[in-house]
C-alpha positions as CSV (number, residue, x, y, z in Angstrom):
1,M,-109.6,-120.5,-109.7
2,T,-111.2,-122.3,-111.9
3,P,-111.4,-122.1,-115.8
4,Q,-114.7,-120.6,-115.4
5,D,-114.2,-117.9,-113.3
6,V,-111.6,-116.9,-115.4
7,I,-114.1,-116.8,-118.7
8,T,-116.4,-115.4,-116.2
9,A,-113.7,-112.3,-116.2
10,A,-112.7,-112.6,-119.9
11,R,-116.1,-112.0,-121.7
12,V,-116.8,-108.9,-119.2
13,A,-113.5,-107.2,-120.9
14,V,-114.1,-108.9,-124.8
15,Q,-117.8,-107.2,-124.2
16,D,-119.1,-110.9,-124.6
17,T,-121.7,-111.2,-122.0
18,R,-125.1,-111.7,-123.9
19,L,-126.6,-115.0,-123.1
20,N,-126.9,-117.5,-125.4
21,F,-125.8,-115.1,-128.0
22,Y,-122.0,-115.1,-127.3
23,R,-119.3,-114.6,-130.0
24,Y,-117.3,-117.8,-128.0
25,S,-118.8,-120.5,-127.0
26,D,-117.8,-122.1,-124.1
27,A,-115.4,-124.9,-125.3
28,D,-113.8,-122.3,-127.3
29,M,-112.8,-120.2,-124.0
30,L,-112.2,-123.0,-122.1
31,S,-109.4,-124.0,-125.3
32,F,-108.1,-120.4,-124.7
33,V,-108.0,-120.8,-121.2
34,N,-105.8,-123.7,-121.3
35,Q,-103.8,-122.5,-124.5
36,T,-102.9,-119.3,-121.8
37,L,-101.7,-121.8,-118.9
38,I,-99.4,-123.4,-122.2
39,R,-98.1,-120.1,-122.5
40,M,-97.4,-119.1,-118.8
41,A,-95.3,-122.3,-118.4
42,V,-92.8,-121.8,-121.6
43,L,-92.8,-117.9,-120.4
44,R,-92.9,-118.4,-116.6
45,P,-92.0,-121.9,-115.5
46,D,-90.8,-121.2,-112.1
47,L,-95.1,-120.3,-111.2
48,F,-95.9,-124.3,-112.6
49,S,-92.8,-126.2,-110.3
50,V,-94.3,-129.6,-108.7
51,I,-91.9,-131.1,-106.0
52,K,-92.9,-134.9,-106.3
53,E,-91.8,-138.8,-106.0
54,W,-91.0,-140.8,-109.2
55,P,-89.1,-143.8,-109.7
56,L,-86.2,-144.3,-111.3
57,T,-85.4,-146.5,-114.1
58,P,-83.2,-149.2,-112.8
59,E,-79.7,-150.5,-113.5
60,T,-79.3,-147.3,-116.4
61,V,-77.7,-144.1,-115.0
62,M,-79.8,-142.2,-118.1
63,Q,-83.2,-141.2,-116.3
64,S,-86.1,-139.0,-117.4
65,C,-88.8,-136.7,-115.4
66,P,-92.2,-137.7,-115.1
67,A,-94.1,-137.7,-118.2
68,D,-96.3,-134.5,-117.4
69,S,-92.7,-132.6,-117.2
70,H,-91.6,-129.3,-118.9
71,R,-88.0,-129.7,-117.5
72,L,-86.2,-130.8,-114.3
73,V,-85.7,-128.3,-111.2
74,E,-84.3,-130.1,-108.7
75,I,-83.5,-133.6,-107.3
76,F,-83.6,-133.7,-103.5
77,Y,-83.2,-137.4,-101.8
78,V,-83.5,-140.4,-102.8
79,V,-86.5,-141.6,-100.5
80,G,-86.1,-143.4,-97.7
81,A,-82.2,-143.2,-97.9
82,N,-79.5,-140.8,-98.8
83,A,-79.5,-136.6,-99.8
84,V,-78.5,-136.3,-103.8
85,Q,-75.6,-133.7,-104.8
86,E,-75.7,-132.2,-108.1
87,V,-72.1,-132.6,-109.8
88,S,-70.8,-131.6,-113.4
89,R,-70.9,-134.5,-115.8
90,D,-67.4,-133.1,-117.6
91,M,-65.7,-133.8,-114.3
92,F,-67.2,-137.1,-113.6
93,D,-66.3,-138.2,-117.5
94,Q,-62.5,-136.5,-117.1
95,S,-62.1,-137.8,-113.6
96,C,-63.6,-141.4,-113.9
97,P,-64.2,-142.2,-117.9
98,G,-66.2,-145.5,-116.9
99,W,-68.2,-144.4,-114.0
100,V,-71.1,-145.4,-116.3
101,S,-70.1,-149.1,-116.3
102,H,-70.2,-148.8,-112.3
103,G,-72.0,-151.7,-110.3
104,P,-75.4,-150.8,-108.7
105,A,-76.5,-148.8,-105.8
106,T,-78.1,-146.0,-103.8
107,P,-77.6,-143.2,-106.0
108,V,-75.5,-140.1,-104.7
109,N,-74.9,-137.9,-107.3
110,F,-77.1,-136.5,-110.3
111,M,-75.7,-134.5,-113.4
112,R,-78.3,-132.9,-116.3
113,H,-78.3,-133.5,-119.3
114,I,-77.7,-129.9,-120.8
115,R,-79.1,-130.1,-124.1
116,N,-82.2,-132.2,-122.8
117,P,-84.2,-129.9,-119.9
118,N,-86.2,-133.3,-118.8
119,K,-82.8,-136.2,-118.9
120,F,-80.4,-136.3,-116.0
121,F,-77.8,-139.0,-115.0
122,V,-77.4,-140.5,-111.8
123,Y,-74.5,-142.1,-109.8
124,P,-74.2,-144.4,-109.3
125,R,-77.2,-146.8,-111.5
126,P,-80.0,-147.6,-109.8
127,L,-81.0,-150.6,-108.3
128,T,-84.6,-151.5,-108.6
129,C,-87.6,-150.0,-107.0
130,V,-86.0,-146.9,-106.6
131,K,-87.6,-143.5,-105.8
132,V,-86.2,-139.4,-105.9
133,L,-87.8,-137.1,-104.3
134,G,-87.2,-134.2,-106.5
135,E,-88.6,-130.9,-108.6
136,Y,-89.8,-130.2,-112.0
137,V,-91.4,-127.7,-114.1
138,Q,-95.7,-129.3,-114.7
139,I,-97.0,-128.8,-118.0
140,P,-100.0,-127.5,-117.2
141,P,-103.2,-130.6,-118.1
142,P,-106.1,-129.5,-119.8
143,Y,-108.6,-128.1,-117.2
144,E,-112.5,-128.7,-117.5
145,M,-115.0,-125.7,-116.6
146,E,-115.5,-126.1,-112.8
147,E,-111.8,-127.8,-112.3
148,D,-109.6,-126.0,-109.9
149,I,-106.6,-125.1,-111.5
150,Q,-103.5,-126.3,-109.9
151,V,-100.0,-125.3,-108.9
152,L,-100.9,-121.6,-110.3
153,P,-100.7,-119.5,-107.5
154,A,-104.2,-117.4,-107.4
155,S,-102.4,-113.8,-107.4
156,Y,-101.7,-114.6,-111.4
157,F,-105.3,-114.3,-111.6
158,S,-105.3,-111.6,-113.7
159,A,-102.7,-112.4,-115.8
160,L,-104.6,-115.2,-116.8
161,V,-107.8,-113.3,-117.7
162,D,-105.4,-111.0,-119.6
163,G,-103.7,-113.6,-121.4
164,T,-107.1,-115.1,-122.4
165,V,-108.5,-112.1,-123.6
166,Y,-105.4,-111.7,-125.9
167,V,-106.0,-115.2,-127.3
168,A,-110.0,-114.5,-128.0
169,E,-109.5,-111.1,-129.3
170,S,-106.1,-111.8,-131.8
171,I,-109.3,-114.0,-133.5
172,D,-111.0,-111.1,-134.7
173,N,-109.5,-109.2,-137.4
174,E,-111.3,-106.0,-136.4
175,H,-109.4,-102.9,-136.6
176,V,-110.8,-102.0,-132.7
177,N,-110.1,-105.9,-131.6
178,S,-106.7,-105.8,-132.5
179,G,-105.8,-102.9,-130.4
180,R,-107.7,-104.6,-127.1
181,A,-105.5,-107.6,-127.8
182,K,-102.2,-105.7,-127.9
183,L,-102.9,-104.0,-125.1
184,A,-104.4,-107.1,-123.2
185,Q,-101.1,-108.8,-124.5
186,D,-99.0,-106.2,-122.6
187,M,-101.0,-106.1,-120.2
188,F,-100.5,-109.7,-119.8
189,L,-96.7,-109.9,-120.5
190,Q,-95.7,-107.0,-118.1
191,Q,-97.0,-108.8,-115.2
192,L,-95.2,-112.1,-115.3
193,Q,-92.2,-110.3,-116.0
194,V,-92.9,-107.7,-112.9
195,G,-93.8,-110.7,-110.6
196,L,-90.5,-112.6,-112.1
197,Q,-88.3,-109.3,-110.5
198,G,-90.5,-109.2,-107.2
199,R,-88.4,-112.3,-106.7
200,V,-85.3,-110.6,-106.3
201,V,-86.4,-108.8,-103.2
202,T,-88.7,-111.7,-101.3
203,D,-86.5,-114.7,-102.5
204,T,-82.9,-113.8,-101.2
205,E,-81.6,-112.6,-98.0
206,S,-80.4,-109.0,-99.2
207,G,-83.7,-108.3,-100.5
208,G,-82.1,-107.8,-104.2
209,L,-80.4,-104.5,-102.2
210,R,-76.6,-104.6,-101.0
211,A,-75.8,-102.2,-98.1
212,A,-73.9,-100.5,-100.1
213,D,-76.3,-99.7,-102.8
214,D,-79.1,-98.4,-100.9
215,P,-79.6,-94.9,-101.3
216,K,-80.6,-94.0,-97.6
217,R,-77.5,-95.6,-96.3
218,P,-75.6,-92.7,-95.2
219,E,-72.1,-92.7,-96.6
220,V,-69.1,-93.2,-94.1
221,M,-66.7,-90.9,-94.0
């Protein structure tokens, strides 16, 4: 899936297919695709999560996610060493107020920064050359025409097209196009919402439905 694929489909939807007489240039359409990807990352950050290694800043408990991160999801383990368990910073502050000044070692715990989703704390503060394997939501980079769109599942191609159509049509002030823009926006948001609801079915052991709530389950007398 490339921006060119999305643009080709979007041009059909906005009736802008006359070669050499485009209402929107390729550069404009590419900008619309990249804007839509950013919107999708904000609305559905789970679609843009990546698992990568990155180095920790030595000798400090305060850490940052990589530069292309929108927000932290999870820290799994120290590369080549131990697992890292998430704990409450309030618990640490209350039970051991001096934890931030303890000597450096291999981290065994991490704590979220509740006011900054791209920051986190580790305990103990790391030595030099310590890397962690973690998961974070990646900010989509600006893509070129024939570049493969990474991370976003191909099943969201239609949503990406609808979002691009919405951006394109919302620029036009004609009444008919404003209605088309609203339709594209609604379809875009509905697809993202339905995809999120589907996770309840696929990502839980019970399939999102408890046995007691199953309407087909016979009543036990």
